[in-house]
Each structure stands twice: as C-alpha cells, then as structure tokens.
C-alpha positions as CSV (number, residue, x, y, z in Angstrom):
1,M,5.4,34.0,-11.7
2,L,2.0,35.2,-12.9
3,V,-1.2,33.4,-12.0
4,V,-3.9,34.6,-14.4
5,S,-7.4,34.7,-13.1
6,S,-10.6,36.8,-13.0
7,D,-13.0,38.0,-10.4
8,G,-15.4,35.1,-11.0
9,Y,-12.8,32.5,-10.0
10,Q,-11.7,34.0,-6.6
11,D,-13.1,31.0,-4.8
12,L,-10.1,29.0,-6.2
13,W,-7.4,31.4,-5.0
14,R,-7.0,30.2,-1.5
15,P,-6.9,26.5,-2.3
16,F,-4.6,27.2,-5.3
17,F,-2.1,29.0,-3.1
18,Q,-2.3,26.6,-0.2
19,L,-1.3,23.8,-2.5
20,F,1.3,26.1,-4.1
21,Q,2.9,26.8,-0.7
22,Q,2.7,23.1,0.2
23,H,4.4,21.8,-3.0
24,W,6.7,24.7,-3.9
25,P,7.8,26.4,-0.6
26,D,11.2,27.4,-2.0
27,C,9.8,29.2,-5.1
28,P,12.5,31.8,-5.9
29,F,10.3,34.1,-8.0
30,P,8.0,37.0,-7.0
31,V,4.4,35.7,-7.3
32,Y,1.7,37.8,-8.9
33,L,-2.1,37.1,-9.0
34,G,-4.0,39.0,-11.7
35,A,-7.7,39.7,-11.7
36,Q,-10.0,42.6,-12.6
37,S,-11.2,44.3,-9.4
38,A,-11.3,41.7,-6.6
39,A,-8.6,41.6,-3.9
40,A,-7.4,39.0,-1.5
41,E,-4.8,38.9,1.3
42,L,-2.5,36.0,0.4
43,P,0.9,35.5,1.9
44,N,3.8,36.5,-0.4
45,V,1.4,37.2,-3.3
46,K,1.1,40.6,-5.0
47,M,-2.3,41.4,-6.5
48,L,-2.5,43.0,-10.0
49,R,-5.9,44.5,-10.8
50,A,-6.6,45.3,-14.5
51,G,-9.9,47.0,-13.8
52,P,-13.5,46.1,-14.5
53,G,-14.8,45.3,-17.9
54,R,-11.6,44.2,-19.6
55,S,-11.4,41.1,-21.7
56,W,-9.2,38.2,-20.7
57,S,-6.5,39.2,-23.3
58,R,-6.6,42.9,-22.4
59,S,-6.2,42.0,-18.7
60,L,-3.2,39.7,-19.5
61,R,-1.6,42.6,-21.4
62,Y,-2.1,44.8,-18.4
63,F,-0.5,42.3,-16.1
64,L,2.5,41.8,-18.3
65,N,3.0,45.5,-18.5
66,E,3.1,45.7,-14.7
67,I,5.8,43.0,-14.4
68,D,9.3,44.2,-15.1
69,F,11.0,40.9,-15.8
70,E,12.4,39.4,-19.0
71,N,10.5,36.1,-18.5
72,V,7.3,35.1,-16.8
73,L,6.1,31.7,-15.6
74,L,2.4,31.6,-16.5
75,L,-0.2,29.5,-14.7
76,L,-4.0,29.5,-14.6
77,E,-5.8,29.6,-11.3
78,D,-7.5,26.2,-12.0
79,F,-4.1,24.4,-12.3
80,F,-3.8,22.8,-8.8
81,L,-0.4,21.5,-7.9
82,T,-0.3,17.8,-7.1
83,G,3.3,17.1,-6.2
84,P,6.6,18.8,-5.4
85,V,8.0,21.3,-7.9
86,S,11.8,21.1,-8.4
87,T,13.1,24.7,-8.4
88,D,16.4,23.5,-10.0
89,E,14.4,21.9,-12.9
90,V,12.4,25.1,-13.5
91,L,15.6,27.3,-13.4
92,T,17.3,24.9,-15.8
93,N,14.4,25.3,-18.3
94,L,14.5,29.1,-17.8
95,A,18.2,29.1,-18.5
96,A,17.7,27.0,-21.7
97,L,15.0,29.3,-22.9
98,R,17.3,32.3,-22.5
99,S,20.2,30.5,-24.1
100,L,18.1,29.5,-27.1
101,E,16.6,33.0,-27.3
102,G,13.2,31.3,-27.5
103,T,9.7,32.5,-27.2
104,V,8.4,29.8,-24.7
105,V,9.2,26.6,-23.0
106,R,6.0,24.7,-22.2
107,L,6.3,22.6,-19.1
108,H,3.5,20.1,-19.9
109,P,4.0,18.0,-23.1
110,N,0.5,17.9,-24.3
111,P,0.6,17.6,-27.3
112,P,4.2,16.4,-27.3
113,P,7.0,18.2,-29.2
114,T,8.7,16.5,-32.1
115,I,12.0,18.1,-33.1
116,K,15.1,17.3,-31.1
117,V,17.2,20.0,-29.4
118,P,20.7,18.4,-29.3
119,Q,22.2,20.6,-26.6
120,Y,19.2,20.2,-24.3
121,P,18.0,16.5,-24.5
122,W,15.1,17.0,-22.1
123,L,13.6,19.6,-24.4
124,A,12.2,19.4,-27.9
125,E,11.0,22.0,-30.3
126,Q,7.5,22.4,-31.6
127,H,7.0,22.2,-35.3
128,R,5.8,25.5,-36.9
129,L,2.5,23.8,-38.0
130,A,2.0,21.9,-34.7
131,P,-1.5,22.1,-33.2
132,F,-1.7,24.1,-29.9
133,R,1.8,25.5,-30.5
134,V,0.5,28.3,-28.4
135,S,-1.0,26.9,-25.2
136,L,-2.0,28.1,-21.8
137,Q,-0.6,25.0,-20.1
138,A,2.1,26.0,-17.5
139,S,4.9,27.6,-19.5
140,I,7.9,30.0,-19.2
141,W,7.4,32.8,-21.7
142,N,9.6,35.6,-22.9
143,R,7.3,38.4,-21.6
144,R,7.7,40.6,-24.7
145,A,7.1,37.8,-27.1
146,L,3.9,36.8,-25.3
147,F,2.7,40.4,-25.3
148,E,3.2,40.5,-29.1
149,L,1.1,37.3,-29.6
150,L,-1.8,38.7,-27.7
151,R,-4.7,40.4,-29.4
152,D,-7.4,42.4,-27.8
153,D,-10.7,40.9,-26.8
154,E,-9.8,37.2,-27.0
155,T,-10.8,34.5,-24.6
156,P,-8.2,31.9,-23.4
157,W,-9.6,29.3,-25.9
158,Q,-9.5,31.8,-28.8
159,F,-5.9,32.9,-27.8
160,E,-4.7,29.3,-28.0
161,L,-6.3,28.7,-31.4
162,R,-5.6,32.0,-33.1
163,G,-2.3,32.5,-31.3
164,T,-1.2,29.2,-32.8
165,L,-2.0,30.4,-36.3
166,R,-0.2,33.7,-35.6
167,S,2.8,31.9,-34.3
168,Q,3.3,30.2,-37.7
169,A,5.0,33.4,-38.8
170,Q,7.8,32.5,-36.4
171,P,9.7,29.4,-37.6
172,R,11.6,28.9,-34.4
173,G,11.4,29.5,-30.7
174,F,8.6,27.3,-29.3
175,Y,9.9,24.6,-27.0
176,C,8.4,22.0,-24.7
177,T,9.7,19.6,-22.1
178,R,9.6,15.9,-22.9
179,K,8.0,15.2,-19.5
180,Q,5.9,17.2,-17.2
181,A,8.1,19.6,-15.2
182,V,5.4,21.1,-12.9
183,P,2.9,18.5,-11.7
184,Y,-0.6,19.8,-11.6
185,R,-4.2,18.9,-12.2
186,H,-6.7,20.9,-14.3
187,V,-9.8,21.1,-12.0
188,L,-12.4,23.1,-13.9
189,E,-14.0,23.0,-17.3
190,N,-16.4,25.7,-18.4
191,G,-16.6,27.0,-14.8
192,A,-17.6,23.6,-13.3
193,W,-15.5,21.2,-11.1
194,F,-14.5,18.0,-12.8
195,W,-16.2,15.3,-10.8
196,S,-12.9,13.4,-10.1
197,A,-11.1,16.6,-9.1
198,A,-13.9,17.6,-6.7
199,R,-13.8,14.2,-5.1
200,A,-9.9,14.3,-4.8
201,F,-9.7,17.8,-3.2
202,R,-12.8,17.7,-1.1
203,S,-11.0,15.6,1.5
204,Q,-7.8,17.7,1.6
205,N,-9.2,20.6,3.6
206,I,-7.5,23.3,1.5
207,G,-10.3,25.8,1.5
208,C,-12.3,24.6,-1.6
209,D,-15.8,26.1,-1.7
210,F,-17.9,23.6,-3.5
211,T,-21.0,25.8,-3.1
212,A,-19.5,28.6,-5.3
213,R,-19.8,26.6,-8.5
214,R,-21.4,23.3,-9.6
215,V,-19.7,19.9,-9.8
216,M,-20.1,17.8,-13.0
217,G,-21.9,14.6,-12.7
218,P,-20.0,11.3,-13.3
219,L,-21.5,10.9,-16.8
220,T,-20.7,14.5,-17.9
221,A,-17.2,14.1,-16.5
222,A,-16.8,10.8,-18.4
223,R,-18.0,12.4,-21.7
224,K,-15.6,15.3,-21.1
225,A,-12.7,12.9,-20.5
226,A,-13.5,11.1,-23.7
227,V,-13.6,14.3,-25.7
228,V,-10.2,15.3,-24.2
229,G,-8.8,11.9,-25.0
230,L,-9.9,12.2,-28.6
231,R,-8.4,15.6,-28.9
232,R,-5.1,14.3,-27.6
233,L,-5.2,11.4,-30.0
234,R,-6.0,13.8,-32.9
235,G,-3.1,16.0,-31.9
236,R,-0.7,13.0,-31.8
237,L,-1.9,11.8,-35.2
238,L,-1.4,15.3,-36.6
239,M,2.1,15.4,-35.2
240,L,3.2,12.2,-36.9
241,P,4.3,13.8,-40.2
242,M,6.2,16.3,-38.2
243,R,8.4,13.8,-36.4
244,S,11.6,14.8,-38.0
245,R,15.0,16.1,-37.1
246,E,14.4,18.9,-39.6
247,L,12.2,21.9,-39.2
248,D,9.5,22.8,-41.6
249,P,11.3,23.1,-45.0
250,F,9.2,26.1,-45.8
251,A,10.2,27.9,-42.6
252,P,13.2,29.8,-44.2
253,A,10.8,31.3,-46.7
254,I,8.8,33.0,-44.0
255,A,10.6,36.3,-43.7
256,K,8.9,38.7,-41.4
257,R,9.4,42.3,-42.6
258,R,10.9,44.6,-40.0
259,L,8.5,47.2,-38.8
260,R,9.3,50.7,-39.9
261,V,9.2,53.0,-36.9
262,A,9.7,56.8,-37.1
263,F,10.6,58.6,-33.9
264,L,9.9,62.4,-33.9
265,T,11.7,64.4,-31.2
266,N,13.6,67.7,-30.6
267,F,17.1,66.2,-30.3
268,I,18.8,63.1,-28.9
269,P,20.1,63.6,-25.4
270,P,23.0,61.2,-24.5
271,Y,20.9,59.3,-22.0
272,H,18.3,58.4,-24.7
273,K,20.9,57.0,-27.0
274,P,21.2,53.4,-25.4
275,V,17.4,53.0,-25.8
276,L,17.4,54.1,-29.4
277,D,20.3,51.8,-30.2
278,L,18.2,48.9,-28.9
279,L,15.1,49.9,-30.8
280,A,17.2,50.2,-34.0
281,K,18.3,46.6,-33.6
282,R,14.7,45.5,-33.5
283,Y,13.0,47.9,-36.0
284,A,13.8,49.8,-39.1
285,L,14.1,53.0,-37.1
286,R,14.4,56.5,-38.4
287,V,14.8,59.5,-36.0
288,L,13.5,62.9,-37.2
289,L,15.1,65.7,-35.2
290,S,14.1,69.4,-34.9
291,T,17.6,70.4,-34.1
292,P,21.0,68.6,-33.7
293,M,21.3,69.9,-30.1
294,E,19.6,72.7,-28.2
295,S,21.8,75.8,-27.3
296,N,21.4,75.3,-23.5
297,R,22.7,71.7,-23.6
298,P,26.5,71.3,-23.5
299,W,26.6,67.8,-24.9
300,K,28.3,66.8,-28.1
301,V,26.1,65.3,-30.8
302,D,26.2,61.5,-31.0
303,W,24.1,59.8,-33.7
304,Q,26.5,56.9,-34.4
305,G,24.6,53.8,-35.6
306,L,21.3,55.6,-36.0
307,D,19.3,56.6,-39.1
308,V,18.8,60.3,-38.3
309,V,17.3,63.1,-40.3
310,A,17.6,66.8,-39.2
311,Q,14.4,68.5,-40.3
312,R,13.8,72.0,-41.6
313,T,12.5,73.7,-38.5
314,Y,11.2,77.1,-37.4
315,T,12.0,77.8,-33.7
316,A,9.8,80.3,-31.8
317,K,10.8,81.9,-28.6
318,G,8.5,81.9,-25.6
319,T,8.5,82.1,-21.8
320,W,7.2,79.6,-19.2
321,S,5.8,81.2,-16.1
322,H,4.9,78.7,-13.3
323,P,2.7,79.2,-10.3
324,R,5.6,78.3,-8.0
325,G,7.2,81.6,-9.0
326,F,9.8,80.8,-11.6
327,T,10.0,81.9,-15.3
328,E,12.1,80.2,-17.9
329,P,12.7,80.9,-21.6
330,L,11.4,78.3,-24.0
331,A,12.3,77.3,-27.5
332,V,9.3,75.9,-29.4
333,H,10.4,73.9,-32.4
334,I,8.0,73.6,-35.4
335,P,9.3,71.0,-37.9
336,L,8.2,72.2,-41.4
337,D,8.8,69.1,-43.5
338,T,7.4,66.4,-41.2
339,L,4.7,65.2,-43.7
340,P,7.0,64.8,-46.7
341,Q,9.7,63.1,-44.5
342,L,7.1,60.6,-43.2
343,A,5.7,60.0,-46.7
344,R,9.2,59.3,-47.9
345,F,9.9,56.8,-45.1
346,A,6.4,55.3,-45.0
347,P,6.5,54.1,-41.3
348,D,4.2,51.5,-39.9
349,V,4.3,53.3,-36.5
350,V,5.1,56.9,-35.7
351,I,6.3,57.8,-32.1
352,S,6.0,61.5,-31.5
353,A,7.6,63.1,-28.5
354,E,5.6,65.7,-26.5
355,M,2.2,67.1,-27.6
356,G,2.9,70.0,-29.8
357,A,3.3,70.9,-33.5
358,R,5.1,67.7,-34.5
359,T,2.4,65.6,-32.9
360,L,-0.3,67.6,-34.8
361,L,1.5,66.8,-38.0
362,A,1.9,63.2,-37.0
363,I,-1.9,63.0,-36.4
364,L,-2.4,64.4,-39.9
365,F,-0.1,61.7,-41.4
366,R,-2.1,59.1,-39.4
367,K,-5.3,60.4,-41.1
368,L,-3.7,60.4,-44.6
369,R,-2.3,56.9,-44.0
370,P,-5.0,54.9,-42.0
371,D,-2.8,51.8,-42.0
372,S,-0.2,53.6,-39.9
373,R,-0.3,53.9,-36.1
374,L,0.6,56.8,-33.8
375,I,2.1,56.6,-30.3
376,I,2.4,59.8,-28.3
377,W,5.5,60.0,-26.0
378,A,4.1,62.1,-23.2
379,E,6.5,64.1,-21.1
380,A,3.8,65.8,-19.1
381,A,4.0,65.5,-15.3
382,E,1.4,67.2,-13.1
383,S,4.1,69.4,-11.6
384,T,5.1,70.7,-15.1
385,E,1.5,71.2,-16.4
386,T,0.3,73.3,-13.5
387,G,-0.8,76.7,-14.7
388,R,-0.3,75.9,-18.4
389,G,-3.8,77.1,-19.4
390,I,-7.1,75.7,-20.6
391,A,-6.3,76.0,-24.3
392,R,-3.2,73.7,-24.0
393,Y,-5.3,71.2,-22.0
394,L,-8.1,71.2,-24.6
395,A,-5.6,70.8,-27.5
396,R,-4.1,67.8,-25.7
397,K,-7.5,66.2,-25.2
398,L,-7.9,66.4,-29.0
399,F,-4.5,64.9,-29.6
400,V,-5.3,62.0,-27.2
401,K,-8.4,61.1,-29.2
402,N,-6.3,60.6,-32.3
403,A,-3.5,58.4,-30.9
404,D,-3.3,54.6,-30.8
405,A,-1.1,54.3,-27.7
406,F,0.8,56.4,-25.2
407,L,4.3,56.3,-23.6
408,A,3.9,58.0,-20.3
409,V,7.1,59.1,-18.5
410,G,6.2,58.2,-14.9
411,A,3.1,57.7,-12.9
412,S,2.3,61.4,-12.8
413,S,2.2,61.4,-16.6
414,V,-0.2,58.4,-16.5
415,K,-2.6,60.4,-14.3
416,Y,-2.3,63.4,-16.6
417,L,-3.1,61.3,-19.8
418,T,-6.0,59.6,-18.1
419,R,-7.4,62.9,-17.1
420,T,-7.2,64.1,-20.7
421,G,-9.2,61.0,-21.9
422,A,-6.5,58.4,-22.8
423,P,-7.8,54.8,-22.3
424,P,-5.7,53.3,-19.5
425,A,-5.3,50.1,-21.5
426,N,-3.4,52.1,-24.1
427,I,-1.0,53.8,-21.7
428,F,2.5,52.2,-21.2
429,Q,4.4,53.7,-18.3
430,I,8.1,54.1,-19.0
431,A,10.9,56.1,-17.4
432,Y,14.1,57.8,-18.3
433,T,17.2,55.6,-18.1
434,T,20.8,55.9,-19.1
435,D,23.9,53.8,-19.6
436,N,23.7,52.1,-16.2
437,A,27.0,50.3,-16.4
438,R,28.9,53.6,-17.0
439,F,27.7,55.1,-13.7
440,A,27.6,51.9,-11.7
441,A,31.3,51.1,-12.4
442,R,32.6,53.4,-9.6
443,P,33.0,52.0,-6.0
444,L,30.1,52.6,-3.6
445,A,32.2,53.4,-0.6
446,R,33.0,57.0,0.4
447,P,35.7,58.2,2.8
448,S,34.2,60.0,5.9
449,W,35.4,63.5,4.7
450,Q,33.5,63.0,1.4
451,A,30.4,61.2,2.7
452,R,28.2,64.3,3.0
453,R,29.7,66.4,0.2
454,I,26.7,67.6,-1.6
455,L,26.5,67.7,-5.4
456,F,24.0,69.2,-7.9
457,C,24.3,68.5,-11.7
458,G,22.1,70.4,-14.1
459,Q,21.2,73.8,-15.5
460,L,21.6,76.8,-13.1
461,V,18.1,78.2,-13.7
462,E,15.3,79.3,-11.5
463,R,13.3,76.2,-12.0
464,K,15.9,74.0,-10.3
465,G,15.2,75.8,-6.9
466,L,18.9,76.4,-6.1
467,L,18.6,79.9,-4.7
468,P,16.2,79.0,-1.9
469,F,17.9,75.7,-1.2
470,I,21.3,77.4,-0.8
471,Q,19.8,79.9,1.6
472,N,18.3,77.1,3.7
473,L,21.5,75.2,3.6
474,S,23.4,78.3,4.9
475,R,20.8,78.8,7.6
476,W,21.3,75.2,8.8
477,A,25.1,75.7,8.8
478,E,24.8,78.9,10.8
479,D,22.7,77.0,13.4
480,H,25.5,74.3,13.5
481,P,28.8,76.2,13.5
482,E,30.8,73.1,14.5
483,R,29.9,71.4,11.2
484,S,31.4,72.2,7.8
485,V,29.3,72.0,4.6
486,E,30.5,71.6,1.0
487,F,28.2,72.1,-1.9
488,A,29.4,71.6,-5.5
489,L,27.4,72.6,-8.6
490,A,28.2,71.0,-12.0
491,G,26.6,72.9,-14.8
492,D,26.0,76.5,-16.0
493,G,23.2,78.9,-16.7
494,P,21.8,82.4,-16.2
495,L,21.7,82.0,-12.4
496,R,25.5,81.5,-12.1
497,E,26.4,85.0,-11.1
498,Q,23.5,85.4,-8.7
499,L,24.3,82.2,-6.9
500,S,27.9,83.1,-6.5
501,R,26.9,86.3,-4.7
502,I,24.6,84.7,-2.1
503,P,25.7,85.6,1.5
504,L,26.8,82.3,3.1
505,S,27.6,81.1,6.6
506,R,31.3,80.9,7.2
507,N,31.3,77.1,7.4
508,V,29.7,76.7,3.9
509,K,31.9,76.2,0.9
510,L,30.1,76.7,-2.5
511,E,32.1,75.4,-5.5
512,F,31.2,75.9,-9.1
513,L,32.6,73.0,-11.2
514,G,31.6,74.3,-14.6
515,V,30.3,72.4,-17.6
516,F,31.1,68.8,-18.4
517,Q,30.5,66.4,-21.3
518,Y,28.1,63.5,-20.5
519,D,30.9,60.9,-20.5
520,E,32.7,62.9,-17.8
521,L,29.8,62.8,-15.3
522,P,30.7,59.5,-13.6
523,K,33.8,61.0,-12.1
524,I,31.9,64.1,-10.9
525,Y,29.4,61.9,-9.1
526,A,32.2,59.9,-7.6
527,S,33.7,63.0,-6.1
528,A,30.6,63.6,-3.9
529,G,28.7,61.8,-1.1
530,V,25.1,63.1,-1.5
531,F,23.1,64.4,-4.5
532,V,20.5,67.2,-4.2
533,L,17.7,68.0,-6.6
534,P,15.7,71.0,-5.2
535,T,13.7,71.4,-8.5
536,L,10.3,73.2,-8.6
537,A,9.1,71.2,-11.6
538,D,10.7,68.4,-13.7
539,T,9.2,65.8,-16.0
540,W,11.6,63.2,-14.8
541,A,15.2,64.4,-14.0
542,V,17.6,61.6,-15.1
543,A,20.3,63.0,-12.8
544,V,18.5,61.1,-10.0
545,N,19.1,57.8,-11.9
546,E,22.7,58.7,-12.4
547,A,23.3,59.7,-8.8
548,L,21.7,56.5,-7.4
549,L,23.8,54.4,-9.8
550,S,26.9,56.3,-8.7
551,G,26.2,55.5,-5.0
552,L,24.8,58.8,-3.9
553,P,21.7,59.0,-1.7
554,V,19.4,61.7,-3.0
555,L,18.0,64.7,-1.2
556,G,15.1,65.2,-3.7
557,S,12.2,67.4,-4.4
558,V,8.8,65.8,-4.6
559,Y,8.2,67.9,-7.8
560,A,10.3,65.5,-9.9
561,Q,8.9,62.2,-11.0
562,A,12.3,60.5,-10.7
563,V,12.3,61.4,-7.0
564,E,8.7,60.3,-6.6
565,E,9.3,56.9,-8.2
566,L,12.9,56.1,-7.2
567,I,13.5,57.7,-3.8
568,Q,12.2,55.9,-0.7
569,D,12.3,58.3,2.2
570,G,15.0,57.2,4.7
571,Q,16.0,54.2,2.6
572,N,18.0,55.7,-0.3
573,G,17.3,59.4,0.2
574,W,15.2,62.1,1.7
575,L,12.1,63.8,0.3
576,F,11.2,67.5,0.7
577,K,9.1,70.3,-0.7
578,P,11.6,72.9,-2.0
579,D,9.0,75.7,-1.8
580,S,8.7,75.2,1.9
581,A,11.7,76.6,3.9
582,E,10.9,74.6,7.0
583,D,10.5,71.3,5.0
584,S,13.8,72.0,3.2
585,Y,15.6,72.7,6.5
586,R,14.3,69.5,8.1
587,A,15.4,67.5,5.1
588,I,18.9,69.0,5.2
589,D,19.1,68.3,9.0
590,R,18.1,64.7,8.5
591,M,20.7,64.2,5.8
592,M,23.5,65.9,7.7
593,N,22.7,63.8,10.8
594,T,22.4,60.4,9.1
595,P,25.1,58.1,10.5
596,L,27.9,57.1,8.1
597,A,27.0,53.4,8.3
598,E,23.5,54.2,7.3
599,L,24.7,56.4,4.4
600,D,26.7,53.4,3.2
601,A,23.6,51.2,3.3
602,M,21.6,53.8,1.5
603,R,24.2,53.8,-1.3
604,V,23.7,50.0,-1.8
605,R,19.9,50.2,-1.8
606,G,19.9,53.2,-4.2
607,R,22.1,51.5,-6.8
608,A,20.1,48.3,-6.6
609,L,16.8,50.1,-7.2
610,A,18.1,52.4,-10.0
611,S,19.7,49.4,-11.8
612,R,16.2,48.0,-12.5
613,L,15.5,51.0,-14.8
614,S,17.7,49.7,-17.6
615,P,17.7,50.7,-21.3
616,E,16.6,47.1,-22.0
617,S,13.6,47.3,-19.8
618,V,12.5,50.7,-21.3
619,A,13.1,49.5,-24.8
620,S,11.0,46.4,-24.0
621,L,8.1,48.6,-22.8
622,I,8.3,50.7,-26.0
623,G,8.2,47.5,-28.0
624,M,5.1,46.4,-26.2
625,A,3.4,49.7,-27.1
626,V,4.4,49.3,-30.7
627,S,3.1,45.7,-30.7
628,S,-0.2,46.7,-29.2
629,C,-0.7,49.3,-32.0
630,V,0.2,46.8,-34.8
631,A,-2.1,44.2,-33.3
632,T,-5.2,46.5,-33.5
C-alpha cells in the first residue's frame, strides 16, 4: 500500500496513520509513505523519499520504482478513514483485478461505472469515454500500468484529466466497485481543511494540527460542496449514454501498435533468456548480437523464440589490470553494421548494453532519428571501474548526456551513473536474475555430511580470488586437524593447473568437477552445502542468485553486487573481503562453526530472498524504463 504525499502535508501523516491503525489494524500489506525529503517515525510504515524539487508525477514514478510488487493500493494523505476496512473485501478486489488482467479497480464509485462484469457482480467496468476514468480516489492499480500512464511534471489534478484522455487508447481494463469498499473522507481542498471535516476530527484527539493550515469558513465550504455536487451530477449525466452492456463500439478499432525495441549486447547468456522472452511478448523485440557466444563461455547457444541478428563484428584483444592485483584478457567487440541494422528495424527504443562502441553507435542513431529513444544498460559497479582511467570516465560522462534512461545493475551501478551525471529520476535499478523455478525445485535440506561441503561455480581466473581463498581455507584446516574440509570447483580456466598444485593441509579435499551446461547446474548446487564467491571484482555474479535459490548459504566477497544486495551477514551467508587474509580466515571460521540447525534456517531465508528477484520483476522494471522514455 502506498500513501502518496509531499513535504508540505506532513502535518496530516500522524492523524492519517492513527486512523489507519484504528480502522484497519489487520492490513496484510507492507505500507509505504512517499514524500520528497521529510521523514517521520511511524509504526510499521516505510518512508520513501524522492528528493527535493521533483514534481508530483515524477515523485510518484520514483515511489513506484522502489516498490517491488505487481499491484499497489494507492491512497492520498488527505483521505482519512472513517470506518472499518474489510481485508477480505480488499483482497477479493485484488484477486478480481488480477484475474481480469486489468489496469485498476477503483474502490470508490464516483463517478459510478456502467458496464456489467458478469463473473464479478460487485464490480463494473468503466466505459472508454467515461469522465475521470483515471482517478486518484482509493484504487488498486497494476503498478506497471500506472507507471505507463504517468507523465513528467503533472499535478494530481492534471494527471486525472490528462490521464483519462490517455487511457482512451486502452479499451478495457478500468474497473470500479459498485459501492465504496474503503470508507474514508476527503479532508482538504487546495491545502485548506473542509470546515465540516475540521469540526468532525477536532474532537477525536488524533493529532490534527489545525494551526499548520487554514480552515475554510462555512460559506466557502458550502460553495465548494455545491461545486462538487454539480460535478458529480455532470458526471452522472455524461455517463447516461454509456449505460450499456456493450463496450464502446469503436473500441476494437483502437489498435495500439507494439513498440519496437532493439537490444544491443555482446551475446545472450542463458540467465538473461527468461527476461528477454518476457520482453518479446510485450514488444516487437530484436536482439543485435556481437557474437553468438564468447569463447570463454561453455554454454550452448539458445535463441529459440527470439528475433536475433548476429552482427558483423571486429573483436579487439586487450588486458584488464586491476588495482587489487589481478589481470585478465579482454575481448572488445566493435559491431560494424549497427547503424544499417537499426535503420532497417526502425526501433522506437534502443537498449544498449555497456558503454562502449555499440553505445556510441546507438547515440549516433538517436541523433539521426530524434523520435527514437536510447536506454543504456550499465554494467558498471564501483569495484569493476576502479583504476579504469580518466579517459574511460570522461567518455562515459559524454554517453550519459545523450541517453534518455538508464538500467543500472545494482546499487553500486546507480552510484557510478549518478557520479557521471545521470539524472537520478532516469535511473532504473535492476538486477541479474535467472529461471528461479529451475534452481528452487531441489529440496532445501542437506544431510550432515554434506551441509558444509563448499562449492564454487564459475571461471577459474585470477579475478575470482580462488588462489588466496584456497590458501586461507587450507590454513584454517591446518589449525583444526580434527575437521575435514571439502571444496568442489565447477568450471574451467587458465588457473586450473596452478590451483591443482597448491600445497594443502591433509584434511582438505579439493575436487575439480569440470565444465557443465547451464541446465545441469541445479544438480551441481544440490551436491553442496555452502557456496563461496571470493571474487575481487564482479558487476553482479548471478551464481549468488542460483546458490541461494538452490538452498546454499553464501560465503561472499563484498566486491560483488549480488553479495552486497542479497547476502545478509549471519542470516543467509557471511561477508568478507577476499584481499584480506585475516578477514577471509574469520569468515571461513564462522561458516565452519555455524550449527547445522542454523544452516538449515539460512537455506530457507536465502531462497525466500532470492525468489523476489524474478524474471518477471526485472522485465517489469525494464518496461518502466521504456515507458518513461516513450512518455517524454
């Protein structure tokens, strides 16, 4: 549930939530209060702050972007509850909205709906041409659909009027209850208390501060009431021709063209495929690839169901040297035919992964086609950008100036983009995800002999920090000769031989499992009890998602965003700095001495948390970024 407010109305927050607790004590939803900069300590309420200077509609967009739910119950801060709210009734309306795949169910029939919904007799549909079809009365919205209706720099009143006009492009999906489902009273108009509302709530001792804003006089209040009554009468009169069992006869003729979206990237890793499949259902999506699959990736190519074009590409070889002491060969792909491919497809929106040659060409296309929009998919964590040089940083500042929106992989990427000059309102934080059901299908429980069997999945390269980790693991085993330690590595790479020759304590067993296809990974995770990621730098590391979904607590490096955002120290894993021998040793010791019962609890917590990062949630966030571009 989201209560939309602003700093100038914070005097209403305490009385609003006191009445809310009084009349809806069993509310089953998380409750958010959105404002610009002001904060308040309110029980069971999470504050969302959009930042100073944002318009009402920009702030609402920010709030919606912060809430990771399919639906949102929207209220304004000057809607004071006046009676008990039935949780069952609200949940019933939510279920109806989802079943109907609708945009909104308004819980206050003003103006009333007109078109019957046979399977839900307490609901009716709003005619496509109905006045105030988009309304800020208490409503349950599909979050993504609400986001798409919003436009920058609108007031609430403008959103209702203009949003209603914009909604006419959607023949179906706008519903309303036949009777008021959430009893409340509108207490303000133009920032002033209604005279009758002030008189009613003054005696209730709920924390109203009547010195913070003026109270209308009785004559002004009567005039306002008359205007509201005339508006309602006008709405009812306008609705008379629409009282029909049939929808607008012209509605089928309103065919909304599918947006054309081009996605420019190196290749399609298997964990991105579920998100791309969802986007392809929503848009006319074409994926432009630099290479079918990179040589250091063992995965089979899977483009089934996608419109994919493999570009003519020149690949330059380079080396990445990092301040933490590792070097790694790089393949820099320069797609040569990006402009003609984009001209042929004529996309409305281009999403360009990373910030290199392909993004430079996408910017040039944006200049040649001013009606197109550009979204940069930024895979740039602070750990991976350290020591990359001033020239790279300045080039990216230039790229940022020419993009319409940004998809930031993790919070660290958001910080990096903000530092390069990207407007925070245009940044949409996403994450890596995968086919959650595939990894979560295995049982959580582990037998005692397997509970601490350690697993690593990934490339055997210096960047992954395996050499110092194995040395620290062996040192711990030497200090605890009564314990046996098993460490399995799934993957391959140039470090394979060197790792196999590391001197180990007698009670350490190091096992190299070799290379596996992606669909074989669930059984590999199921064979272990704990996952380790000792990386020195990673943009995300989707193996953390996979491990948590598979029931493995994660011993994770703080230099991977997946660890920073998914691992809660002591709850579903253990955090450590892999470039600190003592910190690594302590983390290993904590993991090895965690009781089996607690490890089982960590497995449950880990899977629950990782399940929230689903392909559907990530695709929804990408859809919000696309909608924000098209709206501007």
